[in-house]
N, C-alpha and C positions, 0 to 999 in steps of 0.2 A: 506692301508693308506688313500686312497681316501674316503672310507666309514667313517673313523674316522674324517677326515676333514669336511665332509658333516654333520656329527652328531654334531660336535662342532659348526659349523655355525648355524644349525637349533636350537640347544639348546640356543645359544646366542640370536637368533631372538625371540624365544618363551619367554625366561626369561626377556629380556629387554622390552617386550611389556608392563610390569607394570610401566615402567619408566614414560611414558607420558600419562598413562591412566587418571591421574588426570587432566592433561592439556586438554585432549580431551573433558572432560565433565565439564570443568571449569564454563562455563556459566550456565549449569544446576544446579551444586552444589551451585553457587552463588544465583540463583533464589530460589531454594528450601530452603536453609538455611538462606537466607537474608544476605549474606556476602557483605562486602564493597569491593571496588576496591583495596584498599591498602592490605586488608587481602588476596585477591586472588593472589596478587603479592608475598606476603610472602609464600603462599601455593605453588606457582611455585618453589620457592627457597628451600622449606623444603626438597625435595628429594635430591637436590644438597648438602645441609648442612649435611644431613644424610650420603650421600655418602662420603663426606669429612671426617666426624668423623670415619666412618668405615674403610676407607682406611688408615687413620693415625694410628689407632689401629692395623690394619693388618700389616702395614709396620714396625711400631716400635717393634712389638712383633716377627716379622719374621715368623709368623704362617704358611704362605704358603710355606716357604722353609723347615719347620720342619715337617709338617703333609701333608697327602695326599690332593693335590689340588682338585682332583675329588670329594672327600668326602666333602670338604669345599664348593665346587660349589653346590652340591646337597642340603646340609643343608641350605645354604644361599638362594637358589632358593625357597625352601619350606617356609621359614619364610617370605621372601619378598612377596610371594603369599598370605599368611595369612594376612600380614600387609595391602596389597592392598585391600583385601576382606573387611577389616574393614570399608573402605570408604562407603560401601553400607549399613551399619547398620543404621537403621532408626533413632535411638535415639542419634547418635553420634553428639557431639557439635563441636565448633570451635577448642578447645584444642585437642580433640580427632582426628579431621581431620589432624591437624598439626603433631601430634605424629605418626599417621598411615603413613603419607607420609614420615616423617623423617625415620621411620624404613624400609620403602620400599627402600629408598636410602642407608641406613646403610648396609642392607644385599645384595644390588646390588653390593657393594664393594667386596663381595665374589663371584660375578658372572662375571662382565665385565673384570676387570684386571686379575682375576684368570683364566678366559677362555683364555686370551692372554698368560698367563704363560703355561697353558696346551698345547696350540698350539706350543709355543716355545720349550717345552719339547719333542714334537713329531716331529717337522719339523725344524731342524737346517738348512737344506738346503732349499733354496727357501722360507725363512721366510716371505719376503715381499709379495709374492703371498698368502701365507696362512693367514697372518694377513689382507690382502686386503679383502678376503672372510669373515673373522671373523668379522671385523669392519662393513662390508656390512650387516651382520646379525644383528648387533647392530642397524644400521641405519634403517633397515626395521622394527625391533622391535619398535623403537622409533616412526616411522610413522604409524604403524599398528592401534593404537587406534583411530587415525583420520579416518582411513578407516572404522573401525567397526562403529564409530559414524555416518558416512555418510550413512550407510546402515540401521541404527536403527530408521527409520522414525516412525514406528508404535510400537517401543519397548521403554521401560523405559531406562534412562541413565545408570542404574545399569548393563545393559547387557554388556556394555564395560568393567566394572570391573570384572564381572563373567568370561568372555571369556579370558581376559588378565591373570587373576589369574590361571585359568585352564592351559593355555599354559605355564605359568611359572613353574608349578609343573612338567608338562610333559617334558619340556626341561631339567630340572635338573635331572630327573630320567633317561632319555635317555642317557645323557652324562655319568652318573655314571655307568650304566649297560653295555654300548657299548664301551666307549672310555677309561676310567680310566686314570691312570698316564702314562706319556710318558717315553720312554727308555733313554732320555737325561736328565732326572731329576736328580739333585744332592742335596740330603737332606743336610741341614745345620748342623744337629746334635743339640748340646746344644744351648740354647737360648743366642743370642748375638745381641745387637742393631746394625743395619746396619751403616757403617761408611759413612755418607752422605758427610762429608768433602772430603773424598777420592774419592767418586763418582764424585764430581764436579772438581776434578783434572784431570779426564780423558777427554781430549779435545773433542773427537768425541761424547762422552756421554753428556757433558755439552751443546754442540751446539744443539744436538737433543732434549734435555730437554727444552731449552729456545725456540727453534722453536715450540715445541708442546705447551708450555704454551702460546705463542703468538697466535697460531691458536685457542686455546680454548677461548680466549677473544671474538672472533667473533661467533664461532660455535653455542653454546647453546643459546645465545641471539637471533641469527637469527632464530633458530628452534622454540624457545619459542614464538616469535612474528610474525611468518609467518601468522597465522590466522588473526591477527590484520592488517598486511600489506595488505592482500587481502580484508578484510572488508572495510578499509578506501578507497581503490581504486575502488572497484566494487559495494559495498552495496548488494551483493548477499545473498541468504538465508544461514542459518547456516549449513545446510546439504551440500550445494554446496561448502561452504568455507572449511568444513571438508574434502571433497573429494579432492579439489585442494591442500589443505595443505598436505594431504597424498602424492600426486604426487610430490610436490616440495621437501619434505623431503626424500621420498623414492628414488628419482633419485640419491641420494647420495650413495645408496647401489650399484647401477650400476657403479658409478665412482670408488668406492673402489675396486670392482672386476676388472674393466678395468685397473686401475693403478696397482693393484696387479699382473696382468698378464704382464703388461709392465715392471714391476720391474725385470723380468728375464733377460731383455736386457738393460735396462736403469737404471743408479744408482738411488737409493732412494732419494738422495739429490736433483737431478735434477727434479724428478717428484714432490717432495714436493715444490720446488721453483716455478715450473710452476703453481701448484694449488694456491699457495699463491699469485702469481702475478695476476692471473685472479680474485681471490677473492678481491684483492685490487681494481681492476677496477670496480667490481660489487658494492662495497661499495660506491665508489665515483660517480658512475652513477645514484644512486637512485633518487636524486632530479629531474634530467632531465626526466627519464623514468616515474616517478610517475606523473609528471605534463603533459607530452606531449604524452606518449604512450597510445595506446588503451588498453582496458582491456585484450584482447587476447595477445598482445605483452608484456604487463606487466607480465602476467603469464609465458610466455616463458622466460622472463628475470629472474624471480624468480627460474624457473626450472634450468637455467644455473647456477645461484648462488648456488642453492641447490646441483648441481652436483659437483662444485669445492670447496665448503666450507668445505667439509669433505674428499675430495679425498686425502689430505695430511696426514690425521690422521693415517692410517695404515703404511704410509711411516715413519712417526716420531716414531710410536710404534715399528716398525721393527728396526729402528736405535737405539732406546733405548735398546731393547732386545738384539741386537747383540753386543752392546758396554758395557753392564752391566756385572760385574763379575758373572760367572755362579752360584756360591754358594749363591749369594744374588740377583739373577735376579728377583725373585718374589717380594721381598720387594722393590726393586728399581722401578719396574714397578708400583706397588701400590702407592709408595710415589709420583712418578711423576704424576700419576692420581689424587691423593689427592689434590696436590697444583693446578693442572690444573682445577679441579672442584671448588676450592676456587675462582679461577679467574672468573669462569663462574657466581658464585653468585654475585661477585662484579660487573661484567659487566651487568647482568640482572637488579640488583637493581639500578645501575647507569643509565642505559637506561630508566628504569621506572621513575626515578627522572627527567631526561632530557625531557621526554614527557610532563611534567608539566611546563617546563621552556622555551622550545624552540618550534618553529614551527615544525610540524610533519616531514616535508621533510628533515630538517637539523639534525635530531637526528642520522639517520642511517649511514651517512658518517663517524661518529666518530668511528664506528666499525673497520675502516681501521687501527687503532692503532695496533691491534693484528697482522694482516698479515704483516705489515711493520716490526714489531719487529722480527717476525719469519723469514721473508725474509732476514733480516739483518744478521742472523747467517750464511748464506750460500752464499750471493751475492759476497763476496770477494773471495770465493773459486771456484765460477762457472762462466763460460762465458755464460750468459743467451741467447746470440744469437744462441747458439748451441742447445737450448732446442727444 
């Protein structure tokens, strides 16, 4: 079973490396293609919009509860890799770039949430730990294109695209050949739309969902703008910014693993609340640290923020998976992901708009809205002094 968990985590890491591949080479694409700043912001959101579209279709059709999740994972990873590879085509124009990124996101909806379902079908006991490692793989995959970019000083930007696409195919193939479907999987049988009204009547599930959605308001906006935060503070070279962006985001992989291990002894609700509370503080402290901290201290602060901004994600995912009805678990997870990523699109675009309207330092405390909403789902049930 440990081998299967390891393969699921590595597959998630490899496959999700195509997610931020476009972000890592954003400046290069903008320079080569002569793209405007507004278009680049749309490009960032194109993957999220594709992911939302895919997850809605997957959730409404119940496809992951009716067919083999392992096969869906493999098929989706292959198409996502091909879509990502299109970014390197020399003759591709603006519309082609947007479409290719859209389909990367669309087929990643058959990778990330489906990977969580596969883990839930294999590990009913200790699900928090399993999902901690699984989401850690996603975080590392998200950060990895920045690392590749930081090493590609003498290589063309397409190198990032080639490597991430290759890893995506490899990850899907490994999961399909080694892991396959779990023993706790319960196929749904005939096609029936999930009863989302009934889902929200389950108190524990509703609170987990709302907590997850609140956390998503902050998470992907922070990840998207990490290079900009570092650039505005330090004015370092792009390669240095890519390397530090990798470390800021990748530290979240460690936090997911640590919180996953802690979940064996500490309730998931308490761990999620702790991460949200520290995330709130990080949002509010931004103006002070941006103005007064040294470059080195500011990077340390971003690393701490990167650690806690995603630590609650596997906790919420675990709560959703454990609270959802077994026969519609896959559809429920995918539906929750879909709305969560719709929130990320709104947050990213809203933050981009605020950057044109407000002084730079006052934009980022607004991200606190998400963690506050998430924290509000559990604060009445928990004594935070015991955390």
